[in-house]
matplotlib code that plots the C-alpha trace (Angstrom):
import matplotlib.pyplot as plt

x = [65.1, 66.4, 67.0, 64.6, 66.1, 63.5, 63.8, 63.8, 62.1, 63.8, 60.9, 63.3, 65.4, 64.1, 65.5, 64.5, 66.5, 65.4, 67.7, 71.4, 71.3, 69.1, 71.6, 69.5, 69.2, 67.2, 63.8, 63.1, 66.6, 69.6, 71.7, 73.0, 73.2, 77.0, 78.0, 76.7, 78.6, 81.8, 81.3, 80.5, 82.8, 86.0, 85.7, 85.0, 81.8, 79.4, 75.7, 75.4, 78.5, 77.1, 73.8, 75.9, 77.2, 73.3, 71.2, 68.0, 68.4, 67.1, 69.1, 66.1, 67.4, 71.1, 70.4, 68.0, 71.0, 73.4, 71.1, 70.5, 74.0, 75.0, 72.0, 73.5, 77.2, 79.0, 77.4, 77.9, 81.7, 81.9, 80.3, 82.8, 85.8, 84.6, 84.1, 87.7, 89.2, 87.8, 88.6, 92.4, 92.1, 90.8, 93.8, 96.2, 94.8, 93.9, 96.7, 96.0, 97.6, 98.1, 100.2, 101.9, 102.5, 103.2, 105.2]
y = [104.6, 101.2, 100.4, 98.1, 95.8, 95.2, 92.1, 93.0, 90.3, 89.0, 88.5, 87.5, 84.8, 81.3, 78.3, 74.9, 71.6, 70.5, 73.4, 73.9, 71.6, 74.0, 77.1, 80.5, 81.3, 84.1, 83.0, 81.6, 80.8, 78.1, 81.2, 81.1, 84.2, 83.6, 83.3, 87.2, 88.0, 86.4, 88.7, 91.9, 91.3, 89.4, 90.3, 93.4, 93.5, 96.6, 95.4, 96.8, 94.6, 91.6, 92.2, 92.2, 88.8, 87.5, 89.9, 88.0, 89.4, 92.3, 95.1, 94.4, 90.7, 91.5, 94.0, 91.8, 88.8, 91.4, 92.1, 88.8, 88.1, 90.6, 89.4, 85.9, 86.9, 84.8, 81.7, 82.4, 83.3, 79.9, 78.0, 79.7, 78.5, 75.1, 74.8, 76.5, 74.2, 71.2, 72.4, 72.5, 69.2, 67.8, 69.4, 68.3, 64.6, 64.8, 67.0, 68.0, 66.2, 68.4, 70.5, 67.4, 66.8, 70.6, 71.2]
z = [131.1, 129.8, 126.3, 124.8, 121.6, 119.1, 117.5, 113.4, 111.1, 107.9, 105.5, 102.8, 104.7, 105.4, 106.8, 105.7, 106.6, 102.9, 101.6, 101.9, 105.0, 107.0, 106.4, 106.6, 102.5, 100.9, 100.1, 97.1, 96.4, 97.4, 98.0, 101.7, 103.8, 104.6, 100.9, 100.5, 103.9, 102.7, 99.6, 101.7, 104.7, 103.5, 99.6, 100.0, 97.6, 98.1, 98.2, 94.3, 93.4, 94.7, 92.7, 89.9, 90.9, 91.6, 89.0, 90.0, 94.0, 94.7, 96.8, 99.6, 99.7, 100.1, 102.8, 104.4, 104.4, 105.8, 108.6, 109.5, 109.2, 112.0, 114.0, 114.2, 113.2, 116.2, 115.0, 111.1, 112.2, 114.0, 111.3, 108.5, 110.9, 111.2, 107.2, 106.4, 108.9, 107.4, 104.0, 105.2, 106.6, 102.9, 101.1, 103.6, 103.4, 99.6, 98.1, 94.4, 91.9, 89.5, 92.0, 92.3, 88.7, 88.1, 91.0]

ax = plt.figure().add_subplot(projection="3d")
ax.plot(x, y, z, "-o")
ax.set_aspect("equal")
plt.show()
């Protein structure tokens, strides 16, 4: 019997070109799904710890953001790599004046 994949709805996620340049955010906020995923995946924060950082959010919003992230993981990971490459280029092009003075 073939496995039927059911698409999950994301009631707490919105995409609006006028908010965060069209990146998926938690509905009613400007908090990007990618920001939640970075805290969870890269920083090792639990959903409860993320709530401590964003006390105006609810746990179900965090879980929905993570679900959305995992559903679109390749796209988010590529966006993260592009952003990091861009930041690295900017740091090379415009070195910190403070580091130059202190170093």
